[in-house]
Structures are given as structure tokens and as C-alpha cells.
N, C-alpha and C positions, 0 to 999 in steps of 0.2 A: 625378443621376449616381451617387450612393452606392447608391441602390436597385438599379440595374442591375448594378453591379460586385459588390455584396454578394450579389445573387441568383446571379450567375455563379459565385461562389466557394462558396456554401453551398447553393444550390438553393431558398432561400426569401428573402422580403423582410425587411429589418431591422425589429426591433420599435422602437416609438417611442423608448424610452430608449436603444437602441443608436445610433439616428440622432443623438440629442441629445448623447450622449457623444462621438461622432465630431466633430460640428460645434463643440462647446464646448472640446474638448481635443485629440484625436488629429490632426485636420486642421491644427491650429495648432502641432503639434510639442510639445504639452504633455501631461502625465500627472497626473491627480489623485492624491492620497495614497491613496485607497481607493475602491472601488466596493461599496456596500452594497445589494445587490439580493436579494430573496427567492429561495429555491431553486426551480429549474425555469424560470427566465426567461432562460436562455441567456447566463450570464456568460462561458462559454468562448469566445463569439463575439468577445471582445476580440482574439483572434488574427487574425480576418479584418479587423477595424478597423485593426489595426497594419499588415497587409499593404497594404491600400488606401491608408492614409496615407503609407506609404513610397513607394508607386507614384506618389503625387501630389507627391512631393518634400518631405514633412514631415521635419524633422530629428529622427527617432526612432532609437533604437539598432537596429543591424542584426541582433542576435541577440535572440530572445525565449525566455526560459527559464520554462517553466510548471512550478511546484512543487506537488506534491500530497503530503499527509502520509501517505497509506496506499498500500501497494503491493498493489493489488487484482488480480483476475483480468482485468479489463478496465477501462481508465480512459477517461473521456469526452474528456479532453484529447488522448490518443493518437488516438482515432477521428476527432476533429475535425481534427487536424493532417494525418492521412492523407487526409481528404476535401479539404482545401485543396490539398494536393500534387497529388492526382488532377485536381481541377478546373482548376488552373493549367496543367496539361499538355494540357487539352482545346482544340480549335480555337476555342471561344467566348471563351477567355481569352488569345488571342495578344497582343492589344494591351496588356493588363494585365501579362502576363509580360514583354513587351519593355521596359516602363517600369521593371521591377524589375531589368533587366540580367542576367537568368538565362541568356540565350542558349538553347542546346540542353539545358542542365542542368535537372534537376528541383529543386524546393525541398528543401534539405537538412533531414532530420528525424532526430533521434536520440531514441528513446523507451524506455519500460520494457519493452515487449513487441513481438511481431510481427517483421516483417523489419527493423525499424529498431532493434532492441534493441542498445544499447551499440555502435553501428556507428562511432562516432567520426568521422563525416563532417564534423562541424562543426570538427574540428581540422585537417582536411586543407587547407581553404581559408578562412582567417580573414576574407577580404574578402567572402565570400558570405553572403547572408542565411541564417538557420537557425532552426529551432524545436527546442528541446531540452526534453523532458519528463522530470523527475526527481523523486525524493523529497527530503525535507528533508536526510536523511543524505547522499545522493549529491551533491547540489548544494552543501550547506553545507560538507562536508569538502573538496571540491575548491576552493571559494573560499578556504579557510584553509590551502591548501598541504598538506593531509593527506588527499587523495582516497582514499577506501576502494577498495581493489582497483587503485589506480593506482601504477605504479612511481615511485620517487623521481626518475628522470630526466624523467618526463612531468608531474610535479606542477606545476612552474612554468608549463607551457603551459596546463594546465587552469585554474589560478588566474588567469592573465593574461587569457585569452579570456573567462572568465566574469565577471571583475571590471571589464571595460571594454567600452564600446559594447554593453551588454546591458540589456535590460528584463526584470526578474524579476517574473513574475506569481505571487503567492503565493495559491493557492486555499485557501479556508477558513482564513484567517489566524488566526482566533480559537483554533484548535487548538494553535498553536505560537507563543505570544507571545514567548518568548525568541528564536526564529529571526527573527521579524519585527523585533525590536529590533536584532538583529545586522545585518540587511540595512539598516535605517535608519541605523545607525552607519556602514556602508560607503558608503551613498548620500550622507550628509551630511559624511563625514569625509575628503574628498579632500585637504584641506590637512594632515590628520594622518597618513593612511596612504599617500598616493601619493608620487610623487617629491618630494624636498625643494626642488628648484629650481622656481620658478614658471613659467619658460619651458618646462620639461619637463612640468609638470602640464597646461599648456594644450594639449599635443599629444595627451593621452590622452582619447579620447571618454568621456563620462560613463556612470556606472552608475545605473540608475533602478529604482525599486520601485513596483509597483502591487499593493496588497492587495485581495483579494476576500473578501467575507464575506456570510453570510445571517443572522447572529445578532446583529450590531450592536455588537460590542466596538469601542470608539472608537480612532481613531488620529489623532495630531496632523496638522493640515493640512486641505486641502479634501477633503471626502468627497462623492462623487457618489451620489445616491439617487433613487428614483422620486419624481416630483412629481405632485400631484393628489390628489383625494379623491372617494369615491363619494357624499359628502354634497351635492355640487353637481350641477346639471343636466348631462345628456349633452351633449358638445360643449365643456364647460368643465373636463373632468377631466384635461387634459394627458396624461400617460403612460397613465393609466387608461382613456382613450377607445379605446386600441388593443384590438380585440376579443380578441386572443390573450392579452394581459396581463390583461384583465378575466376571461377564462375560467379562467386559472390561479390568479389571486388568490382567486377565490370557489370554487375546487375544493372539493367537499363531502368533509369528513373529520370524522366523528363519533367522538369519543373517549369510552370508558367506562373508568373506573378501578376495578379490582377487587383485593381482597386475595387472596393466594395461598391456594388451596383445599387444598393438599397440603403435606406436609413437603418433598416433592421438587418444586422449582420447575419442573424439566423436564416433569413430568407435567401441571402446571397450564398451562404454555405450549402443550403439545401438545394437550391437551383443548380449549382455546379455539380453537386453529387448526383443529382437526378440526370443531368446531361451526360455524365460519364456512363450511365446505364442505358443511354439512348432512349430516354423517356420511359424507363422501366422495362425495356425489351431485352437488353443484354444481361445474361445470367452471370454477373460478376460480383465480386466482393469489394465493397467500397468502405473505407474507414474515414470518418470525419472527426478531426480533432478540434476541440474548443477549449479556450483558455479558462472558461468559467463553467461551473456546473449548471447554473441557470440557463446559460446559453446552449449547453448540450441538450437540456430537456426541451427547450424551445425548438432547436434544430430537429430533434426527433419528431416533434409534433408537426413541423413544416413538411418533412418527408412523408409522414403519414397522410397529410392533407393532399400532397401531390399524387400519392398513390390512389386516393379516392376519386380523383378526376374532377371535372367540372362540366356539367351538362350545358351551362350557358356558353362556355367557351368551346364546346365540342370536344372536350378531352374525356375519353372513357376511363373508367376505373382500371387499374392495373394490379395484377396479383404479384405481390412481393412477399418475401419473408418479413415477419414482424421485426422492425428495427430494434436492435439491442442497444441498451444504454450501459456504458462502462464508466462508472464513477466510483470514487473511494468511499463515500458515505453510505455504505450498504452493510446490512448485518452479515456476519461471516457465514451463517447457515445458508443464506440465499446465494452467496458467492459460489458455493459448491454447485448449485443448480445452474448458475450462469456459466460456470466453466464448462459444464457439459454441453450447454447450448452453443457456446463458441466453437467447441470441437465439432459438433454436428453440422455447423455452418461452414466449417473449414477455415475459421479465422485463427486457429492455432497452427503455427508453422509445422509442416509435415503431415497435416491431417489428410490432404489429398482427397477432398470430398467434392464430387461433381455437383454442380448446381443446375437447376432448371429455371430458376427465377432469381432476380437480384436480391442481395443481402447487404444490409447496412449496419455498421457498428459506429455509434457515436460515443466518443471517449473524451475524457478530460486528461489531466496529467497522470492520472492513475494508470493509463495505458501506455505511458511513455517509457516506463522503466520496469525491469524485472519480469516482464511478460513476453513470451515468444509469439507475439501477434504477427500475422502476415496477411496482407490484403493485396488485391490486384491493383487497385488505384486508391488515391487519397485526395481529400480536400481538407484544408485547415486554415486557421487564421495565423498571422505572422507573430511569432514570439521570439524570445531570446535565442541566440545562435545555438547554445548547447542543447536546448530543448528541440530545436529544429532538427539537429543531427539525430537525436533519439527518435523523433517522429519519422524521419526518412528511413530509419532502420526497421520500421514496421510495415513496409510495403515492398513487394517483390523481394522478400528477404533471402530467398534461396537462389535468386538470379535466373529463374526459369521463365519469366514473363517480360513484358514491356510496360512498365508502370507509367501512368500519367498522374502527375501531381499538380493540383491547383492550390496555390497559396494566395489567400485573400488578405490584402493589406487594409485593415480597418483605419479609417481616417479619424485621428483624435478630435474629439469635440470639446470646445471650451465649456467649462462649468458655468453655471448661472452667474457666479461671482465674476468670473473672467469675462463673460459676455457683457456684463454690466460695466466692468472696468474699461473694456475696449471702447465703449461708447462715450466715455468721458474724455475731455481734453487732458493731455498729459499733466498739465499743471494742477489739475483738480484731483488727480488720483491719490488715494491714501496709501499707507503702507499695506493695508489689507488688499487693496486693488492690485498693487504691484506684485504681491505674493501670489495672487490668483493668476495673473498674467505670466509670471515666471514658471508657475506649475504647468500651465498649458504649453508654454514654449519648451519646457523640459520634455513633455510628452511627445511633442513634434520631433525633437532631436532624438529621442529614444526610438521612435518609429523609423526614422531615417537610418539610425545606427543598426537596427535589426535587419534592414534590407541590404545594407552595404556589402556583406560577404557574397551575396548572390550576384552582385554587379561585377565581381572580380572576373577579369577577361578570361582566365584559364578555365572557368566553368561554362562560358558561353558557347553555344553551338550555332552553326550557320543558320538554322531555321528559326532562331530567336528564342529557343528554349534553353534551359539551364541543365547541365549535366550534374546530377546529384548522386551519382553512383558512389559506393564506399571508396572505390579507388580514387575517384576525382577529389573527394573530400580529404582523403589521406594525403594526396599530392599537395592540396592546398595547405594543409597543416605543415607539411615538410617545407614548403615554400616560405611559410610565415616564420619559420625558425631562422631564416637568413635574410628576410625582408622586413625591416623595422616598420615600414609604413603598413604593410599587410598585417603584421602582428598587432599593431595598435588598433587597426580597423576591426579585427576579430575580437580583441579585448573589449572594445566599445560596444560590440554586439552581444557580449556575454554578460550574464548576471554577475555583478561584483560580489565577492565573498563578504558576508557580514562580519562585523567586528565580533570578537569573542573574548570571554574572560580567561585568564590563565588558571591552570590547575596547580594547587599548592598542597603541601603536606597538611597544613592546618585544616583546609577544607575536607580533605580525605579523612582525617581523624574525626572531624565533626560528623560527617555523613556516616562513618562506621559505628557511631554510638547509637545503634538502632534501638536499644532498649529504652532510650529517652523519648518520651512523646514530644517534648519541646526542646529546642536547642537554639539559642540566639545566633550561633555562628553556622547554622545549617540552612543555606538558601535553597530555593528550587533549582533543580539540575538543568532545566530546559535551555538556558543560555550556553551551557557547556556542550550541549548536544547540537544545537542549531544556531548558536550565536544570538546576538541581539537583533532580532528581526521584528518587523511590524506584521506579525502573523496573527490571524484571528484565533482566540483561545478555543480549545476543543473540549467537548464533553462526550462521554460514552453513555449510551442508553441500553438498558437491559429490561426485557419483559419477563415477569414471573407470575405464576398462578398463586403460589403460596408465599406469603410475606409474614414476618414475625410481628403480627398485630394482635393485641389483646382487645377483646370486645370493649368498646368504650375507651380504649387507651389513646393517648396522645402521641406516644413515642418520644416524649420529651423528659420524662422523669429519669433519674439516675439508674434506677432498676431497669427501666425499659431500654435505655441506651445500651446498657451492658448486655441485655438480652439480644438486642438487634445485632450488635457487633459479634457476639458469640454465635449467633445464627449464621451470619455470613462467613464466619471463619470455618464453621462446620460444612456449609454448602456454598463455597466461594463461587464468584462469578467466573464462568469459563470463557476463554477467548472466543469461542464460537458463538457466544450469545451477544457479543458486542456490536453495536452500531455506533461508529464514531463520526461526529460532525461538529460544525462550529457551534459554540455555546449560544450565540444569539439565535440561531435556528432552533435549537432545542427549547429555549425559553419561549419563543414565539409559538412553536408547535404545542408546547405544554399548555400555554394559556388558551390557545384555540380549542384544544381537546377538552380542557376543563370547562370552558364556556359552553361547548356543544353538549357535554354530558349534563351540565346543569339545566339546560333548556330541555333536553330529552327527559330528564328526571321529572320535570314539572308535568309532562304529558303522559307519563307512564304509570300504570297501576302498580302498586307496591304489594301485590299478593304473590308470594313465592313459597315454594315448598322447601323443606329442610333436607339437607343431604342425609343419606342413609348412614347409620352408625357403622355398618359393616358392608363391605363389598368383596366379591370374589377375588379381584385382582386390582393391581395399581391402575391399569388402563381404564377399567370400568369405573373405578373410584374417581378418577380424574374427569371422565366424561360426565358422570352424574353431578359431580361438584360444580362443573362449569355450567351445566344446564340449570341448576337450582340457585346459583348465587345471585343475590339481588344486586342491582346497579349501585354504583358508588354514590354515597350521600355527601352532603357538604362537610360533615364532621369526620368522615372516614379518612384514614390514612391511605393515600393512593400511591405514595412513592417515598423512597429513602435516598438521600444524597450522601454518598460515601466518598471519603478521600481516597487517594491512591494507596494509603496504608490500611484501608478498611475501617477507618474511624468514621463514626456517624456525624455528619455535619448538621443534618436536619431531617426531620420527618415532615413530609408535606401532606396537607389535606386540601380538598377542593377549595375550601374557604380561604386558604393561604395564598391562592393563586389569582382568584377573581374577586371583583368587588364592584358593586353598582356605582360607587363614586369613582369617577375617572381619575381624579388625582391620587386617591388611595391605591387604585389599581396600578397606576404608573409606578408608584413607590414600591409596591409589592413586586412588580416585574423587575425593577432595578436591583432590588435585594436578592431576588431569585437568581438573576444572571450572575451576580457576584458570588453566590454560593455554589453555582454550577461550574465555575471556572476550573478546568482540569479535573473535574469530579466524575464519578460514575453515578448515574441516575437509574435506580432500580424501580420500575413502575409496576403497578398492578396490571395484569393482562387485560382487565376489563376496560382499561383506558383506551385500548386499541391504538389507532393512529399509525399502523404499519401496513404497507402494501408493497409486495414484491421486494421486500427487504429494505425499502426506503421509507423515511418519515412521510406520512400522508395525513394531514389534518382531517380529511374527510372520510377516512376509513374507520367504520364502527366494528369491523370484524375482530374477534378475539384471536390474536396471532398464535401460532404454534410456539410453544415454549419448551425449555429444557426440562421443566418439572411438571408437564401436563400429563405424564403417564405414557406418552407415545415415544417411540424411538426418536432420538435427536439427530445424530449423525451416525450412519451405519457403515460398518466396514465390509467391503466387498472386494476380495482379491487384494490388489495393490493400490486400489483407489478408494474413494469414499463418496457417499452421496447422502443427501438429506433423507431422513426417515420417511418411508412411504408405507402405506397400509399394505399388509400382506408380505412385507419383506421378511425373509428368513435370515438375513445377515445379522451380525451381532452389533448392538449399539455401542458407540464409543463411550458415551456417558449416559447414565440413566438414573434419575432420582427414584428411590423407592418411597412410594406414597402410602401411608397408612392412616386411615380415618378412625379416631377414637372419640368416645363421649367425654364430656367435661368431667374432671375429677379422677379419671383413670390414670 
């Protein structure tokens, strides 16, 4: 019966391990501590198992929260949740849907992208089943009463519904051990954190955690794994007798480790990627992973340069698909379009799209997790072991090809301080010199540690390449369980989990007092989500046409502050409007754009028409308003800095950002960075600075915004796409714009 119900919901039969997980746990209303299954074997299908178990009366939580650590252009969990919703509404699933007591309603979904982005459907009916897909920060902050982008009034509702009658599925749990420990504390701490009276505690449905991983970091409790071995006869291999499991475990992935051939790593990565396409002649898909976003952008540029050819060297131009950039710091709206491009190029597993020319995808860590990417071949720089395992899972994912993987080992370079220190006699070196040398030696040791798992004899092939198939990596992990030397070697190549603070009742009580604007015992929640790490602070940027600015207003008076906060409570920032990136990048970008606007203002005539008092509809009103608006002036408010709670930190004018005096300008920038830490920056659309969903200091174009009168994200069937002219689909969100005369 599981087979038919599973096939109805997903379109395919369950794998052997999925059937076993259902019968041993889900069907009995039980959840293992973790599921440790290699990449590419369908861990996301636990959603379907949960639905079927609930339909059969199993006592499992009614809400499933699927947490991914990266906010990518498209996430596998969202796609799968949408598929389940669509299939449940089909005639074939009528009986299954009736047992779930959904009636005429569809399964509630709230996800990171598409038509379900931040729709809060799960809040409207707490009794209904729901699937919520969120990031560590989105889900974690809400659990701790500090929901990012959530008003203080709504925070208790988010915390209450996420903290009770909820199954949290933590994908790739090895990436965020502090968050996993936080969830464990909540799961096991009902007596400590819940109602003090035992009779009240019994009324609250439990909170459950299921950790998913492909790299094998251990968690206390029962861990569900694949069973069986290829060393025994066919028919006795248990899970490995499943032909799909076998094909994916033995998927051919031949790794070659090479030293960087150029001072510029981007050149080496691009050259090897180009070589895999036989100079642009072979119509293959090649994914290039880079550790840093700047490196990814440079590598993309190098590939584009190679495709243009070189007449002096006798290399003709080659026609290739425009290389796609896959990074995290992109506005959510544009991620929807990028997702469609990846499908068109066949980079999403199962797309089965024939190519007539090469396609390149250049990705950062955003492509390592939560995305069902699949390429024919791969080039990447060498990083920590757990990340290499994830990257290797993004090539020949289905086991139907023969992937070539080139791993480039960047040679650590000494800093200027270390270089200077090395030139000094040892007796003349200061403590500062010794620290610089120690830092360089540590980077060398780390590079050697990252390589060491690939040197393991069990992975070596006769031809000198390395077997990186999921089966080979699984065997290596099993071997490490009984080999102390190998275990330590893999641990040294793996990122150490950061230190983290403990969760206490006093902290939970302080966070729960959401009606208080200030509380001395209420710290920022970030260390409880990610530990104490040296991570660059983040800022979210949003573009709007309409801002709560009075003519001649400063945005600084008490009345204006209340008006601004009330405005954004009425028209809150939607998740699809956000572009999240490092704070220092936002500050630099803002200063550059302000400087360019100031220079442009000096050269531009200031004769502009006034917007019409009345227009036939919102779209025309928006277009005319945009055409007639004057450019920003020095005293104009161009942005608002909002806290996570929606409180106004500061209203920014052009004159607050730039200054002719370099010392004053420096102080202004430092103050700006401080205020932008962890904040949301809502800017006037006239500021521009956005191209293809990425910050671009040179872009003067006024970007498409959620309030410009045009459709923002439109719903089309079971998927979503950014609003396009002539679309007949329904918009997911739309601001109603009405222009009135002063005094009305």
C-alpha cells in the first residue's frame, strides 16, 4: 500500500531505504534522531513519508518544517513540497486527501520562493497540516521569539506554532551544528522551557527533530543508515539491491587533483573548465565551484573571455550558452528567473535537456546544499571535506554518465606581514611577526589537511585518478568508524564546529517578553543559531518606489518615526523583495551610488512635470509617477534603516552618506556600517544599483519593485515566475497604488 500511495504523491516508487524508514519509524509514529544517507538518494522524500503516515493515523506532528542552510535560487525542498500539494489535489489522491481531513483546501505551503513565499498560510489555521520551508535564520529566530522581519505583536504566534506539534527536518545538519544542538535542547527540554505545571505541559503537542546528513557527523540517538554491502551476492545486499540505489552509489566520478597553474586562481579554474568542453566544442554541462563570490564572478568573466577567442593567438570565437552565476547575494525575485534558466540548460537533476553547445554554471557555497543540481563534469577549488562531499554530489547525480572532476589546490600565499617577517633573522622577529608566520603556517597545514582524505589508498585507481562515487565515500566513512587514524584524518579535513552558548530558561523568558522594546537580558539570537563564528555581518536591501517621506521632512522627528514604523507595519517587506549580502558590501555600494547620483545631479536639468492627480489604474499611475519623479537631491530621504523588529534605526539622506571632506566621509561610512549591521535597508528605487538581481554600483536603471504597479511574482499552475508584461496569471502580492492631491 505504501508503494501505491507514495507513487501517487511523487510519481515514482519508493526506494528500498525509504520503505524501510517508513515501516520502522514513521508508520509507528516514531522519528529516528538522524537519517544518514548519501547525496542524491532522495532524502527530501521524508515529506511524503510524513504525509502518508499522518494519513494512516500515525501520531506525528501536524507541521513539517524543512530547514535548509542556504537561500539558493531554487531549493529541492520547495519543488518537492509543491509537487506533493499538486498531487494531493489530483483525482488519483482523493482518498488520501480525505484521510488527511483537508476537505476542499490544498495542503498549506510556505516556502522561500515562488507563489508560496512568506505567505503565512500556516499561521491562519493552526489546526491544518502545513509544510514550511525556511532557512536556519528564518526558522531559528522565530523559534526564539526574535523572528527576523516579524513584528513584535506576531512573534509569540510564530514561536508558539513552530515550537509545538512540529517536526523540524534539518537538511545537511553537519553545516550548522550549533543550530542542531539548539533544536535538540528544545526537543529534549520540555520540562525546562515549557509550561511549569505538568498538567499544562501534557496539553502541548511535542516538538520533534530529524537531522539529515550525507557526510556522517554523528548525533546522539538512533541514526538510520543504508544497510547492505556490494561484497555479498545479489539478492542479499538489502538496500543496495535496489537498482536505483545501486546506480547512484556506483556513479562514475573520477577526481584529479592539480596545483594552481597561475597566480590568478580564476584563470586556472576557467582554463580547466574550458578544457573539459574541448575548447568549447563539446556540448556538455560544466559546473565550477568557487569558495568566494568575487572569485566566482571573475571565473565567469574568464570563461566569457575564452569564448570570445583571440585573433592574435589564432583562436576563433566559440558559441556557448551565456555562463550562469549561482551566488547567494541575489534578490529573491530574480532567483525565480534564474531557476527557470537552470532548468532550461538541464542543470536541475532530471531535466533531461539536450544541448547543442556548452553550458557553464559558476557557483559558490549557495549551490552546495538544498539544490538538486546536476552537471556532466566539474571543476572546483579545494575546500573542507564536508563541503567537497556536497560538491561531488552535484555532478553525475543520477549515475548515468562518467564525470570528470578537476580539483585545483590553491597554494596559500603569505601575507605582507608574514613575507616581511620571513625576511628577518629569527632573533629580530617581534610577536607580531611570529603571529603572522604562525597564521601562514596554519593555512599551509589546513591545505594539507583538506587534501589528505583524497590520498586514502581505498579511493585511488590504477590510472592515478580518485574514485569519488557515493559508494566509495560511504565505504571510506564506514572504514573510518573502525580506523582511528583515518577518523582523525577526516576530522582534520572537516570544519570544526564553532563554540556555542547554552539555552536557558532565563533567556527564553527574556526573549518571550516581546512587548518590551528593550530588555537588558535579551541578547541577539545569532550565536544560538550559528555559534560564535567570525562571519561577516549581513544586511538586507529592498527597493521601493513609494516611501513614507513628507515633503521637506527629515524622517527624524518622533511623529515621523511613528509614521515610518506604522507604514512598514501596514506594507511590510516581503521575503521576495530581499537581497541579502555582507554589510560592508552594502555600505560600499550605497556610498558609490550616492556619489554617482550627486555627480549626475550636478549635470542634469531640474525641470520635471508633476504627476497627474488621477490615473485610470495602478499600473498607469506607477508608470507616470516614475517618469515624472525628479532625481534625488542632497536633502532628500533616500532610504530607511529598519531593525529586525521593524523599528526605525535611521532615515538616510544623500548628505548623510557622502562628504567632500575625506575624514568626515570616512566617519560617516563607519557610522553607516554600524547602523546597517543585521538591518534591512529600504531604498528609494531611484537610487538604482541593481542589475540581474545583484548589487551593481554602475546600474542607473530603476529596478522593478513590488510597489511599482506591475505584477511582482505571478502564479502559474504549480510554479511561479517573475511578473512579465501581458501575463494573465494572478500576482502573488500586489500593492494597490492610489494617487491623491494634498489635503484629501
